[in-house]
TIMARMI-341618 format. One record per residue: x, y, z of N, C-alpha, C in turn. Coordinates in steps of 0.02 Angstrom, whole numbers, padded with zeros to 5 digits, always signed. Last residue first. Layout:
XYZXYZXYZ...
# end
This chain:
+10971-09582+04910+11048-09601+04937+11054-09661+04957+10869-09507+04808+10878-09556+04858+10948-09566+04855+10828-09326+04821+10867-09373+04767+10881-09433+04814+10781-09179+04846+10742-09248+04837+10778-09310+04807+10865-09081+04944+10880-09110+04875+10848-09174+04874+10840-09029+05076+10795-09005+05017+10803-09043+04944+10946-09082+05131+10875-09106+05155+10822-09084+05101+11043-09009+05099+11051-09067+05080+10981-09106+05077+10992-08853+05040+11012-08894+05082+11010-08969+05061+11030-08730+04908+10991-08764+04949+11016-08816+04995+11122-08659+04812+11106-08725+04805+11058-08758+04837+11138-08527+04828+11064-08547+04794+11049-08614+04793+11264-08516+04850+11219-08491+04916+11146-08516+04892+11328-08547+04733+11347-08574+04794+11278-08571+04841+11273-08420+04666+11265-08488+04640+11268-08544+04697+11356-08315+04733+11284-08327+04725+11258-08381+04713+11497-08350+04691+11468-08353+04765+11385-08351+04765+11532-08326+04558+11515-08390+04578+11478-08391+04653+11558-08187+04547+11495-08215+04526+11483-08288+04544+11683-08187+04606+11646-08161+04652+11557-08171+04618+11759-08254+04493+11754-08277+04566+11688-08249+04605+11735-08151+04394+11713-08201+04384+11709-08245+04443+11810-08048+04456+11743-08034+04447+11691-08100+04420+11936-08086+04441+11908-08070+04511+11836-08071+04509+11954-08101+04319+11953-08157+04354+11926-08149+04429+11975-07972+04262+11921-08014+04246+11910-08074+04286+12078-07935+04346+12025-07902+04370+11960-07946+04332+12169-08019+04283+12158-08025+04337+12098-08003+04361+12186-07961+04148+12146-08021+04142+12147-08050+04226+12228-07819+04176+12151-07843+04144+12129-07907+04157+12346-07831+04199+12306-07826+04251+12239-07830+04226+12438-07787+04088+12410-07856+04117+12368-07876+04173+12414-07680+03972+12394-07689+04034+12388-07760+04058+12421-07705+03829+12480-07670+03870+12476-07678+03951+12355-07839+03733+12353-07779+03787+12417-07759+03827+12374-07932+03645+12353-07873+03628+12346-07805+03673+12416-08045+03712+12452-08044+03644+12432-07969+03634+12353-08069+03835+12415-08055+03833+12453-08030+03765+12228-08082+03776+12243-08025+03821+12308-08005+03820+12235-08197+03718+12214-08149+03680+12243-08083+03720+12249-08284+03826+12300-08273+03781+12307-08218+03745+12121-08267+03888+12190-08239+03932+12247-08239+03883+12045-08330+03795+12042-08267+03813+12088-08228+03845+12122-08464+03809+12123-08418+03753+12101-08349+03760+12085-08492+03946+12141-08479+03924+12162-08440+03861+11940-08492+03958+11985-08454+03990+12052-08438+03961+11848-08588+03880+11862-08525+03854+11921-08473+03889+11881-08707+03949+11887-08713+03870+11903-08631+03850+11853-08678+04074+11913-08699+04076+11929-08687+03999+11721-08670+04082+11746-08620+04099+11818-08623+04074+11682-08815+04049+11663-08755+04001+11695-08686+04008+11698-08885+04163+11757-08869+04129+11743-08826+04059+11589-08899+04229+11647-08876+04259+11683-08835+04216+11510-08974+04142+11486-08904+04159+11539-08856+04173+11595-09099+04142+11587-09057+04068+11563-08978+04082+11573-09144+04272+11631-09102+04265+11633-09070+04193+11440-09189+04299+11453-09117+04322+11509-09093+04291+11461-09322+04259+11406-09275+04220+11407-09202+04240+11544-09356+04353+11563-09362+04283+11529-09310+04249+11474-09352+04473+11535-09313+04458+11546-09304+04401+11381-09464+04430+11364-09377+04450+11417-09344+04446+11477-09568+04418+11435-09550+04361+11404-09474+04367+11538-09570+04542+11575-09566+04493+11534-09547+04430+11420-09603+04633+11470-09543+04636+11511-09528+04578+11326-09693+04647+11330-09664+04573+11369-09596+04585+11345-09733+04782+11325-09787+04736+11339-09756+04660+11349-09634+04865+11408-09666+04861+11403-09711+04780+11249-09465+04865+11248-09545+04871+11319-09569+04843+11215-09340+04839+11185-09392+04801+11213-09476+04801+11267-09258+04940+11193-09246+04916+11171-09303+04866+11379-09294+04980+11335-09296+05031+11258-09284+04998+11464-09320+04851+11437-09373+04884+11387-09365+04940+11454-09180+04822+11416-09219+04775+11406-09295+04801+11527-09114+04929+11457-09112+04915+11418-09148+04874+11648-09178+04903+11603-09195+04964+11541-09178+04957+11685-09115+04787+11672-09186+04789+11643-09206+04845+11708-08987+04828+11646-09010+04773+11639-09077+04772+11797-08989+04934+11728-08984+04933+11686-08996+04889+11907-09013+04855+11889-09052+04903+11811-09053+04935+11908-08891+04773+11920-08954+04745+11890-09018+04784+11912-08788+04877+11853-08800+04841+11854-08867+04801+12047-08813+04930+11982-08834+04976+11921-08845+04915+12132-08768+04821+12135-08838+04845+12066-08853+04887+12100-08626+04807+12069-08684+04754+12081-08756+04780+12141-08588+04930+12065-08581+04921+12041-08638+04863+12276-08612+04935+12235-08640+04988+12165-08643+04978+12316-08542+04814+12324-08613+04818+12282-08650+04873+12285-08406+04863+12243-08442+04799+12247-08513+04794+12388-08394+04947+12304-08374+04965+12261-08424+04910+12496-08419+04889+12480-08465+04959+12399-08456+04965+12508-08340+04782+12494-08412+04776+12486-08439+04825+12505-08218+04856+12459-08217+04822+12450-08304+04799+12630-08224+04927+12569-08214+04963+12505-08232+04911+12713-08206+04798+12718-08263+04855+12643-08283+04889+12674-08090+04754+12671-08141+04715+12673-08201+04757+12721-08013+04845+12656-08001+04845+12632-08063+04800+12862-08045+04835+12841-08050+04894+12751-08051+04897+12893-07964+04712+12897-08038+04723+12861-08069+04788+12766-07842+04677+12824-07866+04710+12837-07950+04703+12657-07761+04642+12701-07788+04586+12778-07807+04629+12486-07747+04688+12550-07755+04707+12589-07786+04654+12357-07766+04628+12384-07687+04669+12449-07697+04681+12345-07876+04581+12320-07819+04541+12344-07761+04582+12353-07970+04671+12409-07969+04621+12395-07913+04573+12248-07932+04759+12317-07928+04787+12364-07920+04730+12134-08003+04699+12140-07911+04707+12221-07898+04716+12171-08120+04713+12161-08089+04639+12176-08013+04640+12151-08119+04835+12217-08146+04822+12220-08128+04748+12013-08120+04853+12059-08059+04891+12127-08076+04852+11952-08230+04778+11954-08166+04774+12009-08116+04787+11999-08323+04867+12014-08335+04804+12020-08266+04776+11924-08292+04993+12002-08292+04993+12023-08297+04921+11796-08331+04937+11802-08252+04942+11889-08242+04965+11797-08465+04914+11804-08412+04850+11810-08349+04869+11804-08497+05049+11859-08504+05000+11860-08465+04940+11677-08466+05087+11742-08428+05119+11791-08436+05080+11596-08547+05007+11594-08469+05008+11646-08445+05035+11640-08667+05075+11652-08660+05006+11645-08573+04979+11587-08663+05190+11656-08660+05186+11681-08649+05114+11436-08659+05159+11476-08596+05191+11552-08585+05190+11446-08792+05102+11418-08724+05065+11463-08671+05094+11452-08856+05212+11510-08869+05160+11490-08803+05112+11458-08823+05381+11416-08825+05325+11466-08811+05264+11590-08915+05469+11540-08855+05466+11507-08857+05388+11635-09040+05477+11606-09017+05528+11576-08948+05533+11694-09070+05334+11660-09127+05388+11616-09103+05457+11744-08957+05305+11685-08964+05268+11648-09029+05306+11873-08968+05380+11832-08923+05404+11756-08927+05360+11926-09061+05278+11911-09082+05359+11864-09025+05383+11944-08975+05179+11903-09035+05164+11872-09062+05230+12026-08880+05234+11968-08858+05217+11919-08919+05192+12143-08971+05261+12101-08934+05310+12053-08921+05294+12164-09034+05123+12163-09069+05196+12122-09021+05236+12179-08929+05026+12140-08978+05022+12122-09031+05085+12266-08836+05098+12184-08804+05079+12144-08877+05060+12370-08900+05093+12341-08892+05172+12253-08866+05156+12391-08897+04953+12402-08964+05002+12363-08951+05069+12406-08785+04886+12343-08823+04889+12327-08877+04934+12523-08766+04913+12498-08716+04948+12414-08751+04953+12572-08825+04791+12597-08835+04858+12552-08814+04902+12515-08753+04670+12489-08824+04686+12507-08837+04762+12596-08635+04703+12531-08624+04684+12490-08710+04703+12736-08654+04709+12702-08642+04773+12629-08642+04758+12773-08644+04583+12778-08705+04620+12741-08698+04682+12794-08520+04557+12725-08542+04519+12722-08624+04558+12904-08482+04622+12837-08455+04648+12767-08501+04624+12990-08564+04552+12985-08574+04607+12920-08543+04647+12981-08498+04430+12957-08562+04428+12950-08573+04503+13024-08373+04457+12952-08365+04442+12936-08441+04443+13154-08393+04472+13115-08378+04530+13052-08382+04521+13190-08437+04351+13206-08475+04398+13158-08462+04465+13162-08312+04283+13134-08387+04255+13132-08427+04328+13145-08165+04363+13181-08210+04330+13154-08284+04316+13025-08043+04322+13043-08095+04362+13082-08152+04344+12969-07961+04223+13031-07970+04228+13065-08005+04309+12832-07990+04189+12848-07933+04242+12913-07937+04266+12846-08097+04112+12848-08026+04082+12858-07981+04119+12862-08200+04213+12920-08189+04171+12910-08106+04125+12740-08180+04262+12795-08159+04314+12860-08152+04267+12667-08229+04149+12649-08166+04175+12711-08139+04216+12723-08376+04121+12732-08316+04077+12719-08238+04110+12648-08405+04253+12742-08407+04250+12756-08364+04182+12513-08398+04234+12553-08355+04288+12634-08366+04294+12451-08469+04140+12486-08405+04124+12526-08366+04179+12405-08582+04182+12445-08582+04115+12479-08515+04114+12341-08559+04304+12388-08614+04310+12427-08611+04232+12248-08453+04281+12312-08442+04312+12367-08498+04313+12172-08514+04203+12204-08442+04170+12264-08441+04239+12111-08619+04273+12149-08634+04206+12185-08570+04187+12034-08551+04378+12101-08572+04391+12141-08597+04328+11937-08479+04300+12005-08430+04342+12053-08482+04347+11881-08590+04261+11890-08531+04216+11946-08494+04234+11839-08652+04384+11887-08683+04343+11914-08634+04287+11728-08558+04428+11805-08558+04467+11855-08604+04423+11633-08575+04330+11669-08510+04338+11735-08522+04384+11607-08711+04376+11633-08692+04298+11661-08629+04298+11570-08710+04503+11629-08734+04492+11672-08727+04406+11449-08645+04465+11487-08618+04517+11555-08637+04510+11372-08748+04384+11408-08675+04357+11445-08647+04408+11388-08862+04488+11422-08854+04416+11439-08798+04382+11298-08805+04585+11363-08825+04605+11406-08837+04549+11182-08773+04520+11210-08721+04546+11289-08737+04565+11154-08912+04460+11164-08863+04419+11198-08815+04456+11127-08985+04598+11171-09007+04545+11210-08957+04498+11025-08911+04653+11082-08918+04684+11144-08934+04630+10924-08924+04577+10944-08849+04574+11026-08869+04603+10908-09083+04475+10901-09047+04548+10939-08979+04539+10929-09174+04374+10855-09129+04372+10862-09070+04448+11025-09245+04405+11038-09198+04349+10977-09141+04348+10980-09345+04494+11022-09291+04511+11039-09227+04460+10896-09429+04413+10874-09383+04461+10912-09318+04486+11007-09501+04350+10980-09438+04324+10927-09410+04356+11036-09565+04474+11096-09534+04430+11059-09479+04384+10933-09643+04495+10952-09589+04550+11012-09548+04513+10918-09740+04398+10863-09674+04408+10882-09627+04448+11022-09803+04417+11012-09775+04366+10975-09700+04371+10996-09870+04539+11045-09816+04544+11054-09766+04477+10870-09913+04621+10875-09902+04555+10930-09847+04543+10897-09948+04758+10872-09996+04703+10880-09984+04640+11041-09856+04828+10971-09869+04800+10951-09916+04754+11133-09924+04958+11130-09912+04881+11044-09905+04859+11143-09880+05128+11120-09939+05074+11117-09903+05008+11278-09834+05200+11234-09798+05165+11197-09851+05103+11347-09921+05296+11314-09848+05322+11269-09824+05284+11294-10086+05269+11316-10040+05260+11299-09960+05297+11284-10229+05353+11251-10181+05345+11292-10125+05324+11329-10382+05277+11342-10335+05316+11313-10268+05296+11195-10512+05287+11251-10474+05245+11271-10415+05294+11208-10667+05377+11190-10605+05350+11227-10568+05329+11312-10735+05525+11265-10733+05477+11230-10663+05452+11487-10752+05544+11415-10719+05566+11374-10722+05493+11599-10808+05489+11551-10858+05519+11480-10815+05540+11712-10682+05532+11702-10736+05494+11624-10783+05526+11615-10514+05562+11672-10584+05589+11665-10640+05547+11640-10390+05463+11605-10444+05478+11646-10496+05500+11695-10213+05504+11716-10291+05485+11666-10334+05501+11718-10045+05468+11682-10094+05503+11704-10157+05471+11778-09943+05385+11810-09990+05420+11782-10035+05450+11690-09848+05320+11727-09824+05366+11760-09881+05408+11584-09980+05243+11612-09902+05243+11636-09884+05316+11651-10135+05272+11602-10096+05261+11630-10020+05263+11736-10287+05216+11730-10226+05272+11668-10189+05227+11773-10376+05128+11740-10405+05186+11731-10349+05242+11803-10333+04994+11863-10345+05044+11827-10373+05117+11699-10290+04952+11732-10337+04909+11794-10380+04959+11646-10187+05034+11610-10247+05019+11648-10311+04991+11730-10076+04977+11752-10098+05043+11718-10174+05053+11780-10067+04816+11720-10068+04870+11753-10106+04923+11879-10078+04734+11822-10027+04713+11786-10012+04767+12058-10051+04754+12004-10094+04767+11942-10051+04765+12210-10025+04680+12148-09993+04694+12097-10055+04717+12339-10064+04647+12321-10071+04713+12254-10047+04743+12354-10036+04510+12351-10107+04533+12336-10111+04602+12383-09906+04531+12321-09939+04498+12309-09990+04525+12533-09904+04555+12485-09876+04602+12406-09904+04588+12578-09964+04427+12596-09998+04493+12537-09978+04541+12538-09864+04346+12514-09934+04337+12528-09961+04400+12603-09732+04373+12545-09738+04387+12522-09811+04387+12741-09749+04353+12715-09724+04420+12653-09732+04439+12777-09789+04230+12817-09824+04291+12774-09805+04362+12704-09717+04146+12690-09780+04159+12729-09818+04211+12756-09595+04172+12681-09596+04175+12669-09675+04180+12882-09602+04144+12868-09598+04203+12799-09608+04226+12869-09596+03987+12886-09663+04032+12870-09666+04108+12813-09473+03983+12780-09542+03956+12802-09584+03988+12911-09386+04029+12864-09393+04052+12820-09445+04033+13033-09417+03929+13028-09433+04006+12969-09443+04038+12966-09360+03818+12976-09433+03816+12985-09467+03890+12972-09230+03858+12917-09257+03836+12907-09332+03846+13117-09202+03869+13070-09199+03925+12999-09224+03917+13156-09192+03727+13157-09254+03778+13146-09264+03847+13083-09082+03694+13064-09138+03673+13078-09198+03717+13142-08976+03771+13077-08997+03783+13049-09066+03767+13310-09008+03827+13259-08991+03765+13202-09004+03801+13399-09021+03939+13388-09090+03889+13345-09067+03816+13413-08916+04003+13467-08933+03989+13460-09002+03933+13286-08847+04017+13355-08805+04000+13406-08862+03976+13203-08957+04057+13198-08939+03989+13257-08890+03956+13246-08974+04171+13254-09028+04132+13259-08991+04060+13209-08857+04245+13282-08865+04229+13298-08921+04177+13067-08888+04224+13109-08821+04203+13173-08822+04189+13044-08989+04302+13036-08987+04225+13073-08938+04194+13079-08945+04428+13122-08989+04404+13116-09000+04319+12976-08837+04452+13057-08817+04437+13094-08871+04415+12877-08935+04442+12882-08881+04397+12949-08847+04391+12866-09037+04550+12905-09052+04490+12902-08988+04435+12792-08982+04654+12879-08979+04665+12903-09002+04596+12671-08986+04618+12703-08931+04608+12771-08931+04618+12613-09104+04664+12644-09094+04601+12680-09040+04577+12550-09083+04779+12620-09097+04791+12658-09102+04718+12422-09061+04718+12438-09005+04753+12533-09021+04760+12398-09193+04693+12378-09149+04633+12422-09088+04657+12408-09262+04818+12451-09266+04756+12434-09212+04704+12300-09235+04895+12367-09204+04916+12400-09212+04852+12187-09316+04880+12199-09254+04822+12252-09220+04850+12183-09394+04985+12186-09417+04907+12204-09363+04871+12162-09293+05076+12222-09322+05073+12230-09364+05006+12019-09249+05047+12086-09202+05062+12150-09236+05042+11953-09373+05051+11969-09353+04990+12019-09289+04989+11983-09384+05197+12005-09444+05143+12013-09416+05084+11904-09289+05254+11978-09295+05260+12012-09339+05214+11772-09305+05207+11809-09244+05184+11885-09263+05200+11744-09432+05254+11740-09421+05200+11793-09367+05186+11732-09490+05379+11802-09458+05365+11805-09450+05299+11602-09560+05363+11622-09520+05428+11678-09466+05407+11637-09626+05236+11577-09579+05259+11594-09526+05307+11718-09717+05118+11713-09688+05169+11657-09638+05183+11719-09805+04997+11760-09828+05065+11742-09785+05134+11672-09724+04899+11639-09798+04906+11665-09831+04989+11753-09629+04881+11687-09615+04898+11647-09685+04935+11867-09687+04837+11869-09657+04904+11791-09643+04922+11833-09726+04707+11832-09768+04765+11839-09751+04844+11820-09593+04659+11754-09630+04650+11754-09694+04701+11926-09515+04645+11877-09512+04703+11839-09552+04716+11984-09544+04518+12036-09554+04584+11982-09548+04645+11874-09503+04430+11898-09569+04438+11940-09588+04499+11865-09372+04456+11808-09414+04448+11819-09485+04472+11995-09293+04444+11963-09314+04518+11911-09369+04506+12101-09394+04337+12070-09334+04357+12016-09345+04432+12126-09499+04246+12188-09490+04303+12161-09415+04348+12044-09501+04138+12052-09548+04184+12091-09545+04228+12095-09382+04064+12027-09394+04090+12004-09451+04152+12207-09413+04015+12205-09368+04072+12139-09378+04107+12174-09459+03900+12206-09514+03958+12202-09469+04017+12120-09354+03840+12090-09423+03839+12111-09456+03891+12246-09284+03834+12186-09260+03860+12136-09315+03880+12325-09346+03745+12347-09330+03813+12283-09321+03857+12233-09320+03612+12252-09396+03649+12274-09398+03729+12254-09186+03604+12185-09217+03622+12190-09299+03652+12389-09170+03606+12356-09139+03657+12280-09174+03664+12414-09212+03487+12448-09259+03538+12417-09233+03600+12349-09123+03409+12332-09215+03397+12358-09242+03465+12396-09025+03427+12336-09021+03430+12309-09104+03443+12536-09043+03366+12518-09027+03428+12460-09029+03456+12493-09081+03235+12530-09128+03274+12517-09117+03346+12465-08954+03196+12415-09016+03189+12435-09057+03238+12565-08863+03199+12518-08866+03247+12459-08917+03250+12718-08979+03201+12663-08932+03170+12602-08923+03222+12795-09056+03231+12820-09010+03194+12786-08983+03172+12829-09160+03386+12785-09124+03349+12832-09071+03306+12871-09273+03457+12881-09277+03385+12857-09223+03355+12833-09266+03584+12891-09268+03574+12920-09252+03499+12701-09287+03571+12713-09209+03573+12785-09210+03565+12700-09420+03562+12681-09390+03509+12699-09322+03512+12732-09450+03690+12779-09478+03644+12755-09439+03580+12619-09398+03766+12669-09367+03775+12721-09391+03711+12508-09493+03713+12510-09425+03701+12572-09396+03703+12563-09616+03776+12562-09608+03715+12558-09531+03680+12547-09578+03910+12609-09586+03883+12608-09594+03817+12401-09584+03907+12429-09520+03925+12517-09521+03895+12375-09710+03884+12352-09670+03833+12384-09602+03856+12415-09783+04006+12439-09794+03941+12434-09734+03878+12334-09721+04099+12406-09719+04100+12438-09722+04044+12212-09763+04054+12215-09689+04044+12289-09675+04058+12220-09900+04089+12196-09880+04010+12215-09804+04005+12221-09878+04232+12273-09928+04186+12275-09902+04104+12090-09816+04270+12165-09780+04281+12214-09818+04227+11999-09910+04240+12005-09840+04189+12088-09808+04198+12037-10008+04327+12032-10020+04250+12041-09963+04204+12016-09941+04438+12071-09971+04431+12081-09989+04356+11883-09909+04443+11910-09850+04434+11986-09887+04419+11768-10030+04357+11812-10012+04418+11848-09954+04396+11620-10039+04308+11676-10086+04314+11716-10070+04370+11536-09936+04355+11510-10005+04316+11547-10049+04318+11610-09832+04393+11554-09840+04426+11537-09927+04410+11691-09799+04286+11721-09815+04360+11676-09849+04413+11610-09783+04189+11644-09842+04179+11677-09865+04262+11551-09645+04228+11508-09710+04221+11556-09778+04220+11684-09583+04230+11639-09577+04276+11595-09646+04286+11714-09582+04090+11747-09624+04135+11725-09624+04205+11604-09523+04042+11601-09600+04015+11653-09622+04079+11609-09399+04097+11545-09437+04101+11559-09514+04093+11737-09352+04036+11731-09369+04114+11672-09403+04124+11745-09331+03899+11756-09387+03927+11735-09401+03996+11707-09196+03892+11667-09247+03839+11681-09328+03884+11809-09136+03974+11723-09124+03981+11696-09167+03946+11922-09163+03930+11917-09189+03993+11838-09184+04006+11921-09110+03796+11924-09184+03799+11909-09208+03863+11913-08988+03828+11850-08990+03791+11863-09081+03800+12034-08961+03871+11974-08947+03947+11916-08988+03908+12120-08972+03785+12130-09017+03839+12057-09020+03893+12080-08861+03703+12064-08935+03681+12068-08979+03731+12151-08771+03781+12064-08770+03778+12050-08838+03764+12274-08800+03736+12253-08800+03808+12189-08804+03816+12256-08763+03608+12276-08832+03627+12267-08837+03694+12246-08625+03633+12185-08668+03587+12187-08740+03600+12355-08584+03668+12309-08583+03714+12259-08626+03701+12447-08585+03556+12464-08624+03610+12404-08643+03654+12379-08476+03500+12379-08548+03476+12400-08603+03505+12408-08361+03584+12338-08398+03577+12328-08467+03532+12543-08354+03568+12523-08392+03638+12446-08415+03617+12606-08404+03411+12575-08362+03450+12552-08394+03511+12753-08498+03365+12696-08480+03372+12674-08432+03416+12905-08535+03343+12874-08469+03329+12798-08468+03327+12950-08640+03399+12908-08653+03344+12875-08581+03328+13032-08595+03511+13054-08636+03457+13009-08630+03390+12928-08512+03582+12999-08484+03562+13027-08532+03502+12831-08601+03611+12806-08538+03569+12884-08510+03544+12904-08690+03687+12875-08710+03630+12857-08648+03584+12958-08617+03798+13007-08649+03760+12973-08672+03692+12822-08572+03857+12878-08513+03827+12926-08553+03788+12764-08698+03890+12736-08649+03843+12788-08618+03816+12813-08795+03979+12835-08795+03892+12811-08748+03863+12769-08762+04095+12850-08754+04092+12847-08762+04018+12631-08795+04096+12652-08727+04101+12721-08717+04086+12636-08936+04104+12617-08904+04044+12639-08821+04039+12606-08967+04237+12681-08962+04214+12685-08949+04146+12489-08979+04272+12521-08920+04289+12592-08915+04261+12442-09103+04233+12410-09054+04213+12454-08976+04229+12553-09197+04266+12537-09198+04197+12490-09135+04173+12545-09183+04403+12614-09161+04352+12602-09149+04296+12432-09227+04431+12442-09155+04428+12508-09138+04391+12442-09348+04404+12386-09313+04361+12402-09247+04375+12531-09391+04498+12551-09386+04440+12509-09354+04398+12447-09370+04614+12516-09345+04610+12532-09334+04531+12340-09469+04598+12342-09385+04576+12398-09356+04580+12425-09589+04612+12392-09563+04540+12375-09490+04536+12448-09571+04749+12506-09570+04702+12474-09549+04628+12328-09564+04809+12369-09500+04811+12424-09504+04760+12274-09696+04782+12258-09641+04745+12285-09583+04747+12356-09752+04873+12371-09774+04810+12335-09719+04756+12311-09688+05008+12393-09687+04986+12397-09692+04908+12181-09740+05003+12192-09663+05002+12279-09650+04964+12207-09858+05014+12184-09839+04958+12198-09775+04951+12254-09860+05152+12307-09881+05096+12277-09863+05029+12127-09832+05212+12183-09779+05205+12259-09798+05159+12062-09955+05183+12036-09877+05149+12088-09833+05148+12101-10050+05267+12125-10048+05196+12118-09984+05154+12149-10039+05408+12095-10023+05372+12118-10008+05306+12228-10161+05501+12238-10090+05474+12169-10078+05421+12126-10265+05604+12194-10254+05568+12176-10182+05533+12009-10254+05676+12073-10254+05728+12136-10240+05675+11872-10179+05627+11927-10230+05626+11999-10208+05665+11737-10143+05729+11793-10109+05692+11838-10173+05688+11588-10250+05672+11639-10202+05721+11697-10186+05684+11452-10338+05671+11493-10287+05640+11526-10246+05680+11411-10438+05752+11464-10461+05709+11496-10397+05672+11376-10417+05926+11367-10383+05857+11430-10399+05822+11354-10553+06031+11397-10498+06020+11381-10469+05942
# end
């Protein structure tokens, strides 16, 4: 009898998906929830949108600088340790923001918050998933990332809390909740299936069976060499640049959609509900498009998603009704959720599981370069231009520019990197 067989017990990998989903949920609350604080802070502190947007850009800088480190630490030690330290750091950042009395304190708080957020992002959350799954990788990644989309449910709640408690108290509550939610979930993380007697996709070695468990993908004998070999491939750079343009558009929409709707005379409560739909719509996008990438060429699926995103941006330029905004967030959310899932699946397919965190971490700074310049540019447009559609037209052309980059990646077989 073959000693390697499907375990009769529940595969712990799916419990891992649940735990990482909780971490991604709160990471999404931290990322998307900031939009609820922009107008109250601008109003109370009498700052410009440009000054506030500069802090948002610092968040992207920190995420870019620390993602290679957190990715490496996740591979070298464990994602669980990185998540625990990051949760504590995010809480401290929120507490500092609750006491802000100057732009300097605001920037310091955002830098600390961003350092912690880099350990709750896609690179760290998906590293153990890449270790546990192969055949069902796209679906597992999509489910683990559902939390980022479901975090949109908290935007109206944060808006309501700010209105009754003040934004300073809301920052304190976010600090406490970060520790309460993330730390227990992180303690459930197991880095590799081999540590639990399993192998990739849930196979199990019977007690007493001789020999090592044969994994679905044997690690390279030189993971470090493979890690840096990935950076020398065309696929790595084309994917990183394409997702960098995508991140520029996403950051602009995530930060300025709510203020844009309020400027368009949409009531704040209605605007908050519409913005809530943006990450929520990404939930089916993460799962369905992630699954679609398991059965269809991932590059083609990503190009289709970028096309849908471009169409949604064209819509918001043409129509100025509440229902057009609703359709916009649905289409935009579906596409950006799918693109996030596909990016991680492509990295796992092209470069393997043993250095997934490191490769994704090295790709993230390039991806976030777009996020650095996007919000300040949009803030300047909001401050100086009477035609607010200029922002969305610019975003449309940026999305269209990313499609040829994906097309030029080449196939996985042409990517000469050991897996």
